C-alpha positions as CSV (number, residue, x, y, z in Angstrom):
1,M,-62.5,54.1,24.5
2,I,-65.8,51.7,26.3
3,T,-67.7,53.4,23.6
4,N,-65.1,52.3,21.1
5,F,-64.7,48.9,22.3
6,Y,-68.2,48.0,22.2
7,E,-68.6,49.3,18.6
8,N,-65.6,46.7,17.9
9,K,-66.7,44.2,14.8
10,K,-64.5,41.3,16.3
11,F,-65.7,41.8,19.8
12,A,-69.6,41.8,18.5
13,A,-68.7,38.9,16.8
14,S,-67.7,37.0,19.3
15,V,-71.0,37.9,21.2
16,S,-72.6,36.5,18.7
17,V,-70.8,32.7,18.8
18,L,-71.1,32.9,22.5
19,S,-74.9,33.5,22.6
20,N,-75.4,31.0,19.8
21,L,-73.6,28.3,21.8
22,T,-75.0,28.6,25.0
23,L,-78.8,29.0,23.4
24,I,-77.9,25.5,21.5
25,V,-76.9,23.5,24.6
26,I,-79.9,25.0,26.5
27,K,-82.2,24.1,23.6
28,L,-80.7,20.6,23.4
29,I,-81.1,19.7,27.2
30,T,-84.6,21.2,27.3
31,G,-86.3,19.6,24.0
32,F,-84.9,16.2,25.5
33,I,-86.2,16.8,28.6
34,S,-89.8,18.2,27.2
35,G,-89.7,15.7,24.4
36,S,-90.5,18.4,22.1
37,V,-89.6,18.3,18.6
38,S,-90.2,21.4,18.0
39,I,-87.2,22.9,20.3
40,I,-85.1,20.3,19.4
41,S,-85.6,21.5,15.8
42,E,-85.1,25.1,17.2
43,A,-81.6,24.1,18.5
44,I,-80.9,22.7,14.7
45,H,-81.8,25.9,13.8
46,S,-79.4,27.7,16.6
47,G,-76.8,25.7,15.1
48,S,-77.1,27.2,11.8
49,D,-77.0,30.7,13.8
50,F,-73.8,29.6,15.5
51,L,-71.7,28.4,12.3
52,A,-73.0,32.0,10.6
53,S,-71.8,33.6,13.9
54,V,-68.8,31.4,13.4
55,I,-68.3,32.2,9.5
56,T,-68.9,36.3,10.7
57,F,-65.9,36.1,13.2
58,F,-63.5,34.9,11.3
59,A,-64.9,37.2,8.2
60,V,-64.6,40.1,10.1
61,H,-61.4,39.1,11.8
62,K,-59.8,38.5,8.1
63,S,-61.2,41.6,6.5
64,E,-59.1,43.6,8.9
65,S,-56.1,42.8,7.5
66,P,-54.1,44.9,5.7
67,A,-54.0,44.5,2.0
68,D,-50.7,42.3,1.1
69,R,-48.9,41.0,-1.9
70,D,-51.8,38.3,-2.8
71,H,-54.6,40.8,-1.7
72,Q,-53.7,44.2,-3.0
73,F,-57.1,45.8,-2.3
74,G,-57.3,44.4,0.9
75,H,-59.9,41.7,2.4
76,G,-63.1,43.3,2.6
77,K,-64.8,41.0,0.4
78,Y,-64.5,38.2,3.0
79,E,-66.9,40.4,4.4
80,D,-69.4,39.8,1.4
81,V,-68.7,36.3,0.9
82,A,-69.5,35.8,4.7
83,G,-72.6,37.8,3.9
84,F,-74.1,35.7,1.1
85,I,-73.1,32.3,2.8
86,E,-75.6,33.7,5.6
87,G,-78.1,34.5,3.1
88,C,-78.0,31.0,2.5
89,L,-78.0,29.8,6.1
90,I,-81.2,32.0,6.6
91,I,-83.1,30.5,3.6
92,L,-82.3,27.0,4.4
93,A,-83.4,27.6,7.7
94,A,-86.8,28.6,6.7
95,M,-87.0,25.8,4.5
96,Y,-86.4,23.7,7.6
97,I,-89.0,25.3,9.4
98,I,-91.4,24.6,6.7
99,F,-90.5,21.1,6.6
100,E,-90.9,20.4,10.7
101,A,-94.2,22.2,10.2
102,S,-95.7,20.3,7.2
103,K,-95.0,17.1,9.4
104,K,-96.8,18.7,12.1
105,L,-99.8,19.7,9.3
106,T,-99.9,15.9,8.5
107,G,-100.8,14.8,12.2
108,E,-97.3,13.9,13.5
109,I,-98.0,15.0,17.2
110,E,-95.2,15.4,19.6
111,P,-95.7,14.2,22.8
112,F,-95.0,16.7,26.2
113,S,-93.5,15.6,29.5
114,N,-92.8,19.4,30.7
115,S,-94.2,22.1,28.3
116,M,-93.7,24.8,30.7
117,L,-90.0,24.5,30.8
118,G,-90.0,24.5,27.2
119,I,-92.2,28.0,27.1
120,A,-89.5,29.2,29.7
121,V,-86.2,28.5,27.5
122,M,-88.1,29.5,24.2
123,L,-88.9,33.0,26.0
124,I,-85.1,33.3,27.3
125,S,-84.2,31.9,23.8
126,V,-86.4,35.6,22.2
127,I,-85.0,38.0,25.1
128,T,-81.6,37.2,24.4
129,N,-81.9,37.1,20.5
130,V,-83.7,40.9,20.3
131,A,-80.5,41.8,22.5
132,V,-77.6,40.6,20.8
133,S,-79.2,41.0,17.5
134,S,-79.9,44.4,17.9
135,Y,-76.4,45.2,19.1
136,L,-74.7,43.5,16.2
137,M,-77.4,45.6,13.9
138,Y,-75.9,48.5,15.9
139,V,-72.2,48.0,15.5
140,A,-73.4,46.7,12.1
141,K,-74.2,50.0,11.0
142,K,-71.6,51.6,13.0
143,T,-68.5,49.8,10.9
144,D,-70.6,49.4,7.6
145,S,-70.0,45.9,8.2
146,I,-72.2,43.3,5.3
147,A,-70.8,40.5,7.6
148,L,-72.2,41.7,11.0
149,Y,-75.2,43.0,8.7
150,S,-76.2,39.5,7.8
151,D,-75.7,37.9,11.2
152,A,-78.1,40.4,12.8
153,Q,-80.7,39.5,10.4
154,H,-79.6,35.8,10.8
155,L,-80.4,36.2,15.0
156,R,-84.0,37.8,13.8
157,T,-84.7,34.9,12.0
158,D,-84.2,32.8,15.2
159,I,-86.3,35.4,17.0
160,F,-89.3,34.6,14.3
161,S,-89.1,31.2,14.7
162,S,-88.4,30.8,18.6
163,L,-91.7,33.1,18.9
164,T,-93.1,30.9,17.2
165,V,-92.5,27.7,18.8
166,F,-92.8,29.9,22.0
167,I,-96.7,30.9,21.2
168,G,-97.3,27.2,19.9
169,L,-96.3,25.7,23.2
170,I,-98.6,27.9,25.0
171,I,-101.6,27.5,22.6
172,I,-100.6,23.8,22.9
173,Y,-100.8,23.6,26.5
174,Y,-104.0,25.4,27.1
175,T,-105.7,24.1,23.8
176,G,-104.1,21.0,22.8
177,L,-104.0,22.6,19.1
178,H,-101.0,21.3,17.1
179,I,-101.9,22.7,14.2
180,I,-102.5,26.2,15.0
181,D,-98.2,26.5,16.0
182,S,-97.6,24.9,12.4
183,V,-99.9,27.4,10.4
184,I,-97.8,30.1,11.9
185,A,-94.2,28.4,11.4
186,V,-94.9,28.5,7.7
187,I,-96.0,31.9,7.9
188,V,-93.1,33.4,9.4
189,A,-90.7,30.8,7.8
190,M,-92.1,32.7,4.5
191,I,-91.0,36.3,5.8
192,I,-87.4,34.6,7.0
193,M,-86.8,33.6,3.4
194,H,-87.5,36.8,2.1
195,T,-85.1,38.1,4.6
196,G,-82.3,35.7,3.3
197,Y,-83.0,36.5,-0.5
198,K,-82.5,40.0,0.5
199,I,-79.2,39.5,1.9
200,C,-77.7,37.1,-0.9
201,K,-78.6,39.8,-3.0
202,E,-77.0,42.6,-1.7
203,A,-73.7,40.4,-0.8
204,M,-73.5,39.0,-4.5
205,N,-73.9,42.8,-5.8
206,D,-71.1,43.2,-3.8
207,I,-69.1,40.2,-4.7
208,L,-69.9,41.0,-8.5
209,D,-68.5,44.5,-8.1
210,G,-71.8,45.9,-8.3
211,S,-71.8,49.8,-8.4
212,L,-72.9,51.8,-5.0
213,P,-76.5,52.9,-4.4
214,E,-77.4,55.7,-6.9
215,E,-78.3,57.7,-3.7
216,D,-74.0,57.6,-2.6
217,I,-73.4,58.2,-6.8
218,E,-75.8,61.1,-6.6
219,K,-73.3,62.7,-3.4
220,I,-70.2,62.1,-5.5
221,K,-71.7,64.4,-8.6
222,I,-73.0,67.1,-6.4
223,I,-69.6,67.3,-4.9
224,L,-67.6,67.1,-8.4
225,K,-70.3,69.9,-10.0
226,N,-69.6,72.1,-6.8
227,H,-66.1,72.6,-8.7
228,L,-67.1,72.7,-12.2
229,E,-65.8,75.5,-14.2
230,N,-63.9,77.0,-11.4
231,E,-61.2,73.8,-11.2
232,I,-63.1,71.0,-13.4
233,S,-64.0,71.7,-17.0
234,G,-66.3,68.1,-17.1
235,I,-66.7,64.8,-15.7
236,K,-65.8,62.1,-18.1
237,E,-66.4,59.3,-16.1
238,I,-67.1,57.7,-12.6
239,K,-66.9,53.8,-11.8
240,T,-67.9,52.9,-7.9
241,R,-68.3,49.1,-6.5
242,K,-68.1,47.9,-2.7
243,S,-65.5,45.7,-0.6
244,G,-66.9,45.0,2.6
245,K,-66.8,48.2,4.6
246,D,-64.9,50.3,2.0
247,K,-66.4,51.9,-1.4
248,D,-63.9,52.0,-4.2
249,I,-64.5,55.1,-6.2
250,V,-62.7,55.9,-9.6
251,I,-63.3,59.3,-11.2
252,A,-62.2,60.2,-14.8
253,L,-61.8,64.2,-14.6
254,Y,-61.1,67.0,-17.4
255,V,-59.2,70.4,-16.5
256,D,-57.5,73.0,-17.7
257,G,-54.7,71.5,-20.1
258,N,-52.0,74.2,-18.6
259,M,-53.1,73.3,-14.7
260,K,-49.8,72.8,-12.7
261,I,-49.4,69.2,-11.4
262,R,-48.8,70.4,-8.3
263,D,-52.4,72.0,-8.4
264,A,-54.2,68.8,-10.0
265,H,-52.8,67.0,-6.9
266,N,-54.2,69.5,-4.4
267,L,-57.5,69.2,-6.3
268,C,-57.6,65.5,-6.3
269,D,-56.8,65.3,-2.3
270,K,-59.8,68.1,-1.7
271,L,-61.9,65.9,-4.0
272,E,-60.9,62.6,-2.1
273,N,-61.7,63.9,1.6
274,E,-65.0,65.9,0.8
275,I,-65.9,62.6,-0.8
276,E,-64.9,60.4,2.5
277,N,-66.2,63.1,4.5
278,K,-69.5,62.4,2.9
279,L,-69.4,58.9,2.5
280,G,-67.1,57.6,4.4
281,N,-64.7,54.0,4.4
282,T,-64.1,55.3,1.0
283,K,-61.1,54.7,-1.4
284,V,-60.8,57.5,-4.3
285,T,-58.5,57.1,-7.4
286,I,-59.1,60.0,-9.6
287,H,-57.6,60.3,-13.0
288,I,-57.2,63.9,-14.7
289,E,-57.0,64.5,-18.5
290,P,-56.6,67.8,-20.1
291,A,-59.9,69.5,-21.7
292,D,-58.5,70.2,-25.1
293,C,-57.4,66.3,-25.7
294,N,-58.3,65.5,-29.0
295,C,-57.9,61.8,-28.6
296,V,-61.2,59.5,-29.4
297,C,-61.3,58.6,-25.3
298,C,-61.7,61.6,-24.6
299,Q,-64.4,63.3,-26.8
300,N,-67.6,62.3,-24.7
301,I,-67.4,64.8,-21.6
302,H,-70.9,64.0,-19.8
303,I,-72.0,65.7,-16.0
């Protein structure tokens, strides 16, 4: 029961919101006390994380709502939209890091009144985000939540940026070379931007009803082929898409035209259960057609 509670999507989203809000306050206070522009910039970056966490919280909450009159196929797309927005926020955060780094590279040097305080706070930020992002990724994989996955990746970008500032502050403290942390920041920002692009691409694929990964489709075909000849005469069509955690699968099959309705129904139930056990979180619709049908749409049987 406790395990299920900690694997709950809403609880995980709440943890993300609380941790980000706490880090924003700490970084802002430290930034003003130490006079570090990079720490204040990190607070702003955490602000984007906080916004992303809030979006994730509401998306996860909404996606769990049952189907209704206006959304008869459920609300899973809320998670996909949230994932896309978070991917965009990650890209914007990377662009902001590059912008701040470029200002340092052009000669704008920030004064420090208490750099050791900044170093301590950035270390706390790194440790916190490592813990929270790992937890979110764990729950995301358990629940197949694109929104939590995106939020976890977003927090991981904060780990990179916080670590960059942390290392930069240490270097500046001992050497006074401000340019080094700027170069590191640009490199890390490019990595972060690539992560944001991948999240946007994956989320947009689901929003536009792109098909499931080829390995999932192959698993479906293997299940169907196991029933060929004995119960299924042929496979006419397989259509797939993803909505939030749910995998929507539509299959058209050819069977013996003399098969009884009850037998056809039992066959569909059996196939649906096998696909659900293999892929998880599936909504399977199977259309049965007689193998001896001579209409134009039934001429091409493929396996």
